[in-house]
N, C-alpha and C positions, 0 to 999 in steps of 0.2 A: 431569729426573725420569723414571725408567723405570716405565712402566705395563704391567701384564700385558695380554695380548690380551683376557682376560675383562673387565677393568675398562673397557677402551676400548669394547668392544661394549655394555656396560651404559650407559655415558655417552652414546654416540651414539644408542642406541635411546630413551633418556629424552628427549633433546633433540628428536628427531623427534616423539615422542608429544606433547610439551607445546608444540609450535611455535605453535599458534594462541593459547594462553594467554599466551605470552611477548610476542606482538604486541599483545595487549590491554593489557598493562602498559606498553608503549611509548606507547600512546595516552593512558593515564592520566597518565603523566609529562609528556607534552606539554601536556595541559590544565592541570595544576597549575603547570607552568612559566610558561605565559601568565598565569595568575592572579597569580603573584608579580611578574612584570614589570609588569603593570598597576598594582599597588600601588606599586612603585618610581616609576613614571611619574606617578601621581597626586600623590605627595608630593615630586616634583621632586628626587629623590636626586641629589646632585652630589658631586664628589670632596672638597669642603671638609667634607662630613659625616663623612669618614673620619678627620679629625684627632682625636687623643685629648686629653682634658682631664686636669688634675692637681688636687691639693688637694681642695677641696670639690666641684669639678665644676659650679659654678653656670653656668647658661645654656649648657649643652652642647647645641647645636642638633642635632648628629648623634644624640645619645642620644634626644632628643625625637622626631626623625623616625623613628628605628628603632622606637620604641614605636608610632608611628602606622602604620607599614608592617605590623608584626606584627598590630596590631588589625584592619586591613583584610583581611589574608590569612586570618585566623581568623574573620572575620565577627563581631568583638567590639566592644564600646563602647570598651574601653581595653586596654592591655597594658603590662607591666613586663618589660623584657628587660635583664638585667644579667650581667656577668661575675662579680659578687660572690656569686652562688649557686654553691656548691661542688659540688653534685650534684643529681640529681633528687629524692632524699630531702629534702635541705635546701630545695629549692624547694617541694615539696609541704608540708613541715612549716611553712614560712613562710606559705603560703596558709591552712592550717588554723588556725594560731595567730592569724592576722590576723582571721579571721571568727568564731572561737569564743570564748566567754566562760565564766567559772566558773559552773557550774550547767547549762550547755548539754550536749548529747549529740551525739556523732558516730555515725552509723549507716551502716555499709557494707552495701550490699544485694547485693554480689557475693562474699560470703564474706570471709574474712580478706584484707587487702591484702598486698602484696609484703613479704617477710620484713623488710627494713630499716625498714619503718614501724612494726613492732611496738614498737620502743623509743621512737619518737615518741609513740605512743599511751600506752604505759606501763601500770603496774598500781599502784593505790593511791597513797599518799604515798611514792613511791619515792625522792624527793630528787634526781632527775635533771633536773628541769625539764620533764618530759614533760607531755602533756595531762592525764593522770590526776593528776599532782602539783599541777596548778592547779584541780582539782575539775571537770574536764570528763569526762563519762561516755563510754562506748564500748559499742556493740552491733554485732552483725552478723547478717545473714540469710544462711544457707547457700543455695547454688544447689541446684536439683533434681538428681536423678541424671543427667539428660541435659544438665547445664550451663546451664540456663535460670533466669531469675528465678522465685522462689517468691512469686507474687503475693499469696496469702492471708497468708503469713508477713510479707511486707513491710507490708501494710496493718495487721496487728496490731502491728508494731514501730514504727509512726509515732506515737509517744506525744508528749505536749505538749512534753517537754523536748528533742526532737530538733530541732537547729538546722541541722545539715549532713548531707546524705545523700551518701555517697561511692560512686563507681563506679570500678572499675579496668578500664580498657579492655582492657589486655593480659592474657594468661593468667597472667603471672608464672610461678611454679614450680608450675603446676597443669595437669592433663591435661584441659583444656576448650578450647572455641573462644573466641577473643577476641571482644569485642562490637563489632559494626558500629555505625556512626553511626545507622543506622535503629533498631537495637535500643536504643541509648542514648536516642534520642528517645522510644521507647515507654516506657522506664523513667522518664524525666523527666516525661512527661505523666501517668503513673500517680501519681507522687509529688505533683506539683503539683495534681492534681485532688483529692487527699485532704488535702494540707497545703500550701496555697499559699505560706505564709511560709518554707518550708524552702529552704535553699540547696543546690542540686544541684552537687556538685563531681566532676570527672572527672580522674583520673590519666591524662594523655594520652601518657605515655611510650611510645615505639616506634610510635605511631599516626599521627603527622603525615604528610600527603601520601600515605597509603596508600589514601585514597578521595578523591572529588571535593569532599567537604565535611568540616567539623570539628564536634565536639560543640557548640561555641558557636553554630553555625548550626542547631542542633537543639533549642534551648530550655535548654541547660545554662547555669548561672549563672557558673561559674568552672572553668578548666582550668589545668593546670600541666604542665611538661615540662622536659627537660634539653637544653642546646645541644650536648652531646657525643653526643647521639643524633640523631634525624632532622633537626631544623630547623637544626642547626649546619653541615650539609653537609660534615662531615669536616674542616672548616677552623677553626671556632670552637674556641679553646683551652680554654675552660671556660664555665660559665654556665648559666642557666636562664631560663625565661619563665613568666609568669602572665598570663592573658587572661580577659576576661569583662566582667561588669557593672562600670561605672566605680567605683561606691562600694565594691565589694568589692576591686577591684584596688588602690584607694587604701589600704584597711585592710591589705592584704598589704604594701604599700610602707611603711606605718608600722611594721610588724613587722620588715621587713628593715633599716630604718635606725632611726628613732625617731619617735614621734608629733609631728606638726607639721612634720616634715622630709620624710618619705616619699620619693617618686621625684624630688624637685627637686634632690637632690645625688647624688654618687657619681662619682668620677673614673673615666673609662673607659680612661685610660692609652693603650695602643697596640692596643686590641682592636677598634676600630670597623670597620676595613676587613674583618677576618675575620668579624665578625658579619654585616655586610651581604652580603658575598660568599658566606658559608656559606648564608645564607637563599636567595640567588639560585640556588645550585647544588643545594639540597636536593631539589627535586622530581625532578630527573634522577637523582641519586644514590640516592634512595629507590627509584626505579623499577629501578635496577640491582640493588639489594639484594633487592627483591621477586622479580626474575627468578631470582636465585641461589637463593632459598628454594623457588621452584617447581621448579627443576631438582633440588634436593636431595630434595624430596618425591617427584618422579617416579622418581628413582634408587632411593630406599630402599623405596618401595612395590613396585617391580619385584622387589626382593630379599626381599619378604615381611615387612618391618618395618611397624609401625603408625606413621603420621604424622598430625600435626594442625597446620595444616589439610592436607588432601589436595591434590595438585597442581591438581585441578580446582576446588577450593573458593574462594569469595570470600575476600579477604584484607583485614584491617583493622589489621594491624601487621606489623612486620618478622619476628617470631619464628617459626621453624620448629621444632616439637617432634618428636622422633623417639624412640620407645620401644624400648629394647633389652631383652635377656633377662637381663643381669647386669652387674655392675660392670666386668668385663673389657671387654665391648663398649663401654660408656660411656666408659671411660678411653681406650681405643684410638681412639675417634672424636675425642674432644676433643684428644688429642695429635696426631692426624693433621691437624686444622685448624691447629694451631700450626705444623706443618711447612711449611704453604703460605704463611706470613707473609713479608712483605718485611722486617719488623723482628722481631728475636729469633726467627728460625726455628730456631736452634740450641738454644733453651730447651725443656726437657721439662716441661710442666705436671704437677703432682702435687696431689692433694687436700690442702686445708689448712683450718684453722679461721679463716675470713675474718670480720672484724668485721661484726656486724649480722646474721649468719646462724646458724641453729640447728643445721645439720649441716655436715660438711666439704664444701667446694666445690672443684671443679676447673674451671679457667678457662683457655681459650686466648685470648690477647689480644695478638697481635703487631701493635700499632697505633702510628700516628704520634702520636695523642693518647691519653694514658694513660686507659684505661677507655672509649675512644670506641667505642660499640657500633653506630654506623652503619658503622664499619669491620668487616671480617670478624672475627667472634669466636664463641666457643661456651662455654657454661658449664653446670654442672649440680650440684645437691646430690647427693652420693654416698649415695643411699638408694633403697630400692625405691619405685616400680617402674622406676627407672633410666632416666630421661628426660633426653635432652640437648636443650639449647635453643641452636640456631644462629641468629645474626642478622647482618645487615650484609653488607658487600662494596661498596666504593666503585666497583668495576666488576664487571660480570657475569663477566668472564673470571677475576677473582680469586676470586669466590665459587665458580665452577665448579672452579677449581684446588683450592680447599679441600676440596670434596666428594671429588674424585679422590684427593687425598692421604689423606683419612680412610678411603676405601675400600681403598686400597693398604695402609695401616697395619693395617687389620683383616684383610686377606687374608694378609699375611705372618705374622700371629700365629695364623692358622688359625681365624679367627672369622667367616669368610664361607662 
């Protein structure tokens, strides 16, 4: 790759500027790595746990131990880790359907959730099998203008029919800061003080191992996430996890399979080694991705673009948002990220009507695992205010290369 002297100078200056922050992230990864290893050791993980099961999958000891390891890593009573979850949306939907009943209400207190959940929530008797189709209500409390919880509005919205209070940890497609575990703990305590029987649920996608603790260690009842994001370590070929209070995890397991069967069945086929090894690698690889995001923020701040979070700011997920001035900047950035891929670098992403989204989406995803967003990727709805969301990078070097390709792509188009 040929880089202009201007791009090289910007990159070198950004790396020097953020040097101390990058070292902090190495220490975070180290602490989380030790935590995962201790959980493996506690449950005496051995190579026979990596054997896959077939058919019903009865008495699959590897599957049982994987659940125990996840529960310990996340500080939860129980966990359900399965390749049978096809996406984060499926995993979250399974958790919500598992604990909600007709007449209950789901209340999101962080504004509308991620776009793909809108169809899970549904509207009226839509015939799709959505929550609404089963007579489950939905409400939301918008965040304040500065992206914080609206405490008065939350208190007013905690009506008798509210059964589950939802929190989205990550920013999604919103220009706000993602919520730290400390902030999630504050929200959880507020809800529990006013409605002790409410179930607090957190969409934990993109957040795992970005801090020293997880929401289930901060009073949250139930969390869910995708294995092709952080906890799969770039190796898990598919799947998701649900963790939290044991009775709630069991209800989610009944929804995944069938009542009375739950998590006692489910052939794991040939996935066990990748699920264990992916979890083992996850803290280090998340640390690499976070360093890439810090580098990206430092570079684009130097160029005068708005970033969230800033390179100095605390981080609680993988996502680096960068706000551009128009669609041309946005598209050039995402196409530049694609050019840095090891897989499909020759492909040129274009905006398209992606299922589950309300606007055309452009996505750079040259990944070994389709849709694997712990790997370097970037996506954005092509709509004002033209914000690109970069995430992942199995190595810092790859994330850095992606940023440099994006800069060069913008430069040659006269957009810098």
